[in-house]
N, C-alpha and C positions, 0 to 999 in steps of 0.2 A: 692597530692602536697599541700604545705602550702600556705595559702592565707594571704595577708595583704591588706591595702587599700590606695588608692590615695585620698588625701583630697582636696576638692574643695568647700570651703565655707561649706554649710550645706549638700552637697552631697558627696557620696563616691563611689569609683569604685574599685572592687576587682582585685588584681594582683596576679600572682603566684610568690612565693619567690624562685628565681633561686639560686644565690650564697648564698642565705639565707636558702635554704632548705638543710637539712643535713642527713648524716648517723651517727648514734651513734658509737663511738669507744667502744671496749670491756669494757674498764674501766668505761664508763658511763652507760652501759646497766644495771649493777647491781643497780646503783643509781636510774635509771628510774623506776625500779621495785617498789621502795618504795614511789614514788610520787603519787599524787592524780590521780583520773581517768581523770580529765580534762587535767592535765599536760601530762599524758601518751598519751592521744588522740592527743594533740598538737605535741608531739614528733613523733608520728606515721605518722602524716599528713604532711610530709616534703619530698622534693625531695632529692635523694641520690647523684645526680650529678649536678655540675654547668653547666647550659645549654650552656654557652658561651665557657668555657674552657674545659669542659669534666672532670674536676678534682672532686674528692670526697670533700664534705663539711661536717662540723661537728657542732653539737649543744650541749649545756650544758643542765643540768637538769631543767633549768628555761625557756627552749624553745628559748634561744638566740643563734644565729649563732656565732661561735667563729672566731674572726679575730685578726690579729696582727696589731699593729700600722702601718699606711701607706697602709693597705690593704682595698680595697673597699668592702662594703656590697652592694648587687645588688638586684633589683627587676626586674623580667622578665615577660612579658606578656605570658600567657599560649600558648605554641606552637611556641614561638619565641626564638631566641638565643641571640639577642642583648639586653642588659638591658635597661629598660625604666627609671629606677631611680638608681643612685649610690650615696653612702655617704661614706666618709673616715674620720676617726680620725687620724690625722698625728702625733700629739704630745700632751702631757698633762704636764703642769707646775703647781706644787703645791706651793701655796702662803699662808703666814700667815696673810697677810693684802693686801689691795688695796687702791688706791687713790680715794677719794670721788669725783665723777664727778661734775665739776663746782666750786669746793671749794679748792681742793688740800690737804685736811686733810686725814690722814690715818684712815681706818675703818677695823674692824675685821669681820670675817665671823660669821654667826649665828650657823652653823652646825659643825664648827671645822676647815675646810680648804677651801680656794678658789682653784678651779681648772680652769686654763686658758687653754682652749682647742682649738687647731688648727683644723678646720673642712673644708672639701670641699664637694660639692654636685652638682649633675646635674640631670635634668629632661628632657627626650626626647621631642622634638616638637610634636611627634605623640601622646603624652598624651592628648593634647588639643582636639584631634579629638575623644577621647574616652569618653568624658564627655559632658553633656548638658550645663554646665556653660561656660561663656566666658573665665574664667581663671582657669587653672588647677595648683594646688600648692601642694608641700610637705613642711610641717612645719619644722622649724629649731630652734625654740625658746627653752629656757631652760626647759620648761615644758614637752618637748618630750624626754628628756634625763633622765637617772638614773645612779646610781652607786651601786656597790655591793662590798663586802669585798673580793670577788674572784669568780672564775668560780663555777657554781652550787649554788651560794648563792642568796637569794632573793634580788632584786634591791630595792633601796630607790629612789623614784621619787620626793621627796620634796626638789628640788635643786634650785628652782626659788624664792629665798628669796628677801626681800627688800634690803638686803646688796649686794647680787650679782648683782641686777639691778642698784644699786647705784654706782658701780665701774666704773672708767674711763677705757675704753677698746679701744685701738688703733686697727684700721682695724676690727671693730666689724662685724660679719657675719650678713647677712640679716635674718629676722625672717622666711623667706620661700624662696623656689626656684620655679620659674615658668617654664612652658613648654618651651623648647628651650633654657633654661638658664643654666649657670654654675656659681657657687659662691664659694668663699673661704674666710674665715675670722676667727676671734677669738670669743669665747663664754666663759663667766664667769659662773661657777657653784659653788654653796655653798654646800660642801659635808662633810660627817662625816669621810671619809677615806682618808688617805694620800697615800694609794696604794690600788689597787684592779682592778675593771672592770668598764669602761664607757659603758653605754647601750644606744642605740637609739631605741626607741620603742613607737611611738606615740599612738598606740592603746592599749598598755599594754597587748598584747597577744603574744608577741614574736618578737624580732627584731635582732639586732646585738650587739656584745659585744667585746670590745678591752681592753686588759690588760694595766695597766699603773703603 
């Protein structure tokens, strides 16, 4: 089973990737053969079935679980069926510029395009019982996201530029979701691609990817 981590300040707690664990499709098997030993190990160490729905799940050659816009990526505690953490990318709007926060001027992205991303996330209340810290969190800031030019392509995680943080964003999403909470809002990313894949992968070891 594939593992990821629940972040709580300086401490971490390993969870099993439920709807994040996957079975490779035949078309991806050949691509996996040419990857590094580390990547092949990550691809092998994943669940084949979604613990909650019983449906097969799929991963690309970068160890990212493949999702469609509006479809949730889920973390499930080993042995459980109900997800402990869920995150969904609902939509992605590509922008050539944004409004400078507090001033009203237009500014350009540093990497090529701004991506205004509609995101929702939830963390089960039970997550707080599984850690020693008072607060259990999963991060949602720009540094936890990446983009790639398409499935099986290496993600670029340098999206948290000065320009993206300077944009005026209505209904901006919180930088993290706490135990027992659900959040939804907008996040501005500074990306080199006008189309491709949005990746959520805080540990840079494999997460979820949505096409846009």
